[in-house]
C-alpha angles and dihedrals in degrees: 000000000000101000124118115270137175122261111254140196120230130209116237094258093043091241096118129046120187128193140154125243107218118201132093085350135001112259126187112231131190135196116197127192108204125187112249117244089216102051128013091214092060124076124191120225119221120186134180148098117323108235124210091254087056093250122127125248103206093175099054116132108205105168086202092153093237102091096130091054092046092051091046089052092051090051090048090054088054091055091046092050091050090051088057095040105027093168094060130095118214120219119197144157136170120269087238133028091253091054090049088053088050090055090048091053092048091050092046092053092051101033097110091055094040099050095062088073106013141050116223123197135183127217111223126208091259089058090252114143118213139167108281114270115186090216095059131082118234138188093212144350138232126201131184139163115265110261089355088274 
């Protein structure tokens, strides 16, 4: 993905990614990759504002006028994580239906560039997982490196 993104700091184990949204105000953001309780090869992505008590607010509405850069940064953290853990699959969805649609649109715009190195899947309402199709609606997404390379 060749879109602008914010610089981020990474925890030693690549589980936590921190960056700052810069717009009307400066807002601390965090992306967390948490091991799935269901399958050790799947990690769940959580994203939101980093609160002062170090918790994550996944429902914050900032209107900081930098949403494309924020989404690009989140996607860049996914690629970085998969470089460090090529055998993992990342599961993610938006905290609201409109945010899930936003992820779908971002994936659709970059799909041609993404699919040379990554496989992207969508989770349908009937729990069926299929190769991502920009014309379909999904509840969540999964992304992994091709051949775990």
